[in-house]
DOKOL-244686 format. One record per residue: residue number from 1; chain; x, y, z of N, C-alpha, C, O in turn. Coordinates in steps of 0.2 Angstrom, whole numbers, plus 2048, in hexadecimal, padded with zeros to 3 digits. Each point is the difference from the previous one (the first is absolute). Layout:
BEGIN
<NUM, "A", <X, Y, Z>, <X, Y, Z>, <X, Y, Z>, <X, Y, Z>> ...
//
This chain:
BEGIN
<1, "A", <803, 7F9, 7FF>, <7FE, 808, 800>, <803, 806, 802>, <7FE, 806, 800>> <2, "A", <808, 7F9, 803>, <803, 806, 800>, <804, 802, 7FA>, <800, 806, 7FD>> <3, "A", <802, 7F6, 800>, <804, 801, 7F8>, <7F9, 801, 7FC>, <801, 805, 7FC>> <4, "A", <7F9, 7F8, 804>, <7FD, 802, 7FA>, <7FC, 80A, 804>, <800, 804, 7FC>> <5, "A", <7FE, 7FC, 809>, <801, 807, 802>, <806, 804, 7FF>, <7FF, 805, 7FD>> <6, "A", <806, 7FB, 804>, <806, 804, 7FD>, <800, 801, 7FA>, <802, 805, 7FD>> <7, "A", <7FA, 7F5, 800>, <801, 801, 7F7>, <7FA, 804, 7FE>, <7FF, 802, 7FA>> <8, "A", <7FD, 800, 809>, <7FB, 805, 800>, <801, 807, 803>, <7FC, 804, 801>> <9, "A", <809, 7FC, 802>, <802, 806, 802>, <7FC, 802, 806>, <7FE, 805, 800>> <10, "A", <801, 7F5, 804>, <7FA, 801, 807>, <804, 7FF, 806>, <804, 7FC, 802>> <11, "A", <7FA, 808, 801>, <802, 801, 807>, <7FB, 7FA, 805>, <7FB, 7FF, 7FF>> <12, "A", <809, 7FF, 807>, <7FB, 7FC, 803>, <7F9, 803, 801>, <7FA, 7FD, 7FF>> <13, "A", <807, 80A, 803>, <7FB, 804, 802>, <7FA, 800, 7FA>, <7FA, 7FF, 801>> <14, "A", <809, 803, 7FA>, <7FD, 801, 7FA>, <7FC, 7F7, 7FE>, <7FB, 801, 7FD>> <15, "A", <807, 7FB, 803>, <7FE, 7F8, 7FF>, <7F9, 802, 805>, <7FA, 800, 7FF>> <16, "A", <80A, 800, 808>, <7F9, 7FE, 805>, <7FA, 806, 7FD>, <7FA, 7FE, 7FF>> <17, "A", <808, 808, 800>, <7FA, 804, 7FE>, <7FC, 7FE, 7FC>, <7FB, 801, 801>> <18, "A", <806, 7FD, 7FB>, <7FF, 7FE, 7F6>, <7FB, 7FA, 801>, <7FB, 800, 7FD>> <19, "A", <808, 7FA, 808>, <7FD, 7FA, 800>, <7FC, 802, 806>, <7FA, 7FF, 7FE>> <20, "A", <805, 803, 806>, <7FA, 801, 806>, <802, 7FB, 804>, <7FC, 7FD, 804>> <21, "A", <80C, 800, 7FC>, <801, 7FD, 807>, <804, 804, 802>, <802, 805, 7FD>> <22, "A", <800, 7F7, 80D>, <804, 807, 803>, <807, 7FF, 7FF>, <801, 7FA, 7FD>> <23, "A", <804, 80A, 804>, <805, 802, 7FE>, <805, 7F9, 806>, <805, 7FE, 7FE>> <24, "A", <7F8, 801, 807>, <804, 7FB, 805>, <7FF, 7F9, 7FC>, <804, 7FC, 801>> <25, "A", <7F8, 804, 7FC>, <7FD, 7F9, 7FA>, <805, 7FF, 7FA>, <803, 7FA, 7FF>> <26, "A", <7FE, 80C, 7FF>, <807, 802, 7F9>, <804, 7FE, 803>, <802, 7FB, 7FE>> <27, "A", <801, 808, 807>, <806, 7FB, 804>, <802, 7FB, 802>, <806, 7FD, 801>> <28, "A", <7F4, 800, 801>, <7FF, 7FA, 803>, <803, 7FC, 7F9>, <805, 7FC, 800>> <29, "A", <7F6, 805, 7FB>, <801, 7FB, 7FB>, <806, 801, 7FC>, <801, 7FD, 7FB>> <30, "A", <804, 807, 806>, <806, 803, 7FC>, <804, 7FC, 805>, <806, 7FF, 7FE>> <31, "A", <7FA, 800, 809>, <804, 7FF, 804>, <7FF, 7F8, 801>, <802, 7FD, 805>> <32, "A", <7F8, 7FF, 7F6>, <803, 7F9, 800>, <7FB, 7FD, 807>, <801, 7FA, 802>> <33, "A", <7F9, 80A, 802>, <7FE, 7FE, 804>, <7FC, 7F9, 7FD>, <7FE, 800, 7FA>> <34, "A", <801, 7FA, 80B>, <7FD, 7FB, 7FD>, <7F9, 7FF, 7FE>, <7FE, 7FD, 7FC>> <35, "A", <7FE, 806, 809>, <7F8, 7FF, 800>, <800, 809, 800>, <802, 804, 804>> <36, "A", <7FA, 7FB, 7F6>, <7FD, 808, 7FC>, <7F9, 7FD, 7FE>, <7FF, 7FA, 801>> <37, "A", <7FB, 80A, 7FC>, <7FB, 7FE, 7FF>, <7FF, 801, 7F6>, <801, 805, 7FD>> <38, "A", <7FE, 7F3, 801>, <800, 802, 7FA>, <7FD, 805, 7FA>, <802, 802, 7FB>> <39, "A", <7F8, 7FF, 809>, <7FB, 807, 7FE>, <804, 806, 801>, <7FF, 803, 7FB>> <40, "A", <805, 7FF, 808>, <802, 805, 800>, <807, 7FF, 7FC>, <802, 805, 7FD>> <41, "A", <802, 7F7, 803>, <804, 7FF, 7FB>, <7FF, 800, 7F8>, <804, 802, 7FC>> <42, "A", <7F6, 7FC, 803>, <7FF, 800, 7FB>, <7FC, 808, 7FE>, <800, 802, 7FA>> <43, "A", <7FE, 802, 80C>, <7FE, 808, 7FE>, <805, 804, 7FE>, <800, 805, 7FC>> <44, "A", <807, 7F8, 806>, <805, 803, 7FF>, <805, 7FE, 7F8>, <804, 802, 7FC>> <45, "A", <7F9, 7F8, 804>, <801, 7FE, 7F9>, <7FC, 801, 7FA>, <801, 7FE, 7FA>> <46, "A", <7FA, 805, 807>, <7FC, 802, 7FC>, <800, 806, 7FB>, <7FF, 801, 7FA>> <47, "A", <805, 801, 80B>, <804, 807, 7FD>, <803, 801, 7FA>, <801, 804, 7FC>> <48, "A", <802, 7F5, 804>, <808, 7FC, 7FB>, <7FC, 7FC, 7FC>, <803, 7FC, 7FC>> <49, "A", <7F5, 803, 804>, <7FE, 7FB, 7FD>, <803, 7FA, 800>, <801, 7FD, 7FB>> <50, "A", <7FF, 800, 80B>, <803, 7FA, 7FF>, <7FB, 7FC, 808>, <7FE, 804, 804>> <51, "A", <802, 7F6, 7FD>, <7FC, 7FE, 806>, <802, 7F9, 804>, <800, 7FB, 7FD>> <52, "A", <800, 806, 808>, <802, 7F8, 803>, <7FB, 7FD, 7FF>, <7FB, 803, 7FF>> <53, "A", <806, 7F6, 802>, <7FB, 7FA, 7FF>, <802, 7F7, 803>, <806, 7FD, 800>> <54, "A", <7F5, 800, 802>, <801, 7FA, 801>, <801, 7FC, 7FE>, <7FB, 7FF, 7FD>> <55, "A", <809, 7FC, 802>, <7FF, 7FC, 7F9>, <802, 7F8, 806>, <802, 800, 806>> <56, "A", <7FB, 7FB, 7F7>, <7FE, 7FB, 802>, <80A, 7FC, 801>, <803, 801, 7FB>> <57, "A", <800, 7FC, 809>, <805, 7FE, 800>, <7FF, 7F9, 7FC>, <7FA, 7FD, 7FF>> <58, "A", <80B, 800, 7FD>, <802, 7FB, 7FC>, <802, 7F9, 804>, <802, 7FB, 7FC>> 
//
């Protein structure tokens, strides 16, 4: 997320405001926190036309 955010020239604050999630959430995501809400991750990814989905293990 950090690389994608920087590619678009956004600060963490910009990303939080544009996506509607909290700044703390953006920081936790970029720092690799292991437990994050998928819906909030997808809120961020939506700005870049991406989404996180679950797939069945093979």
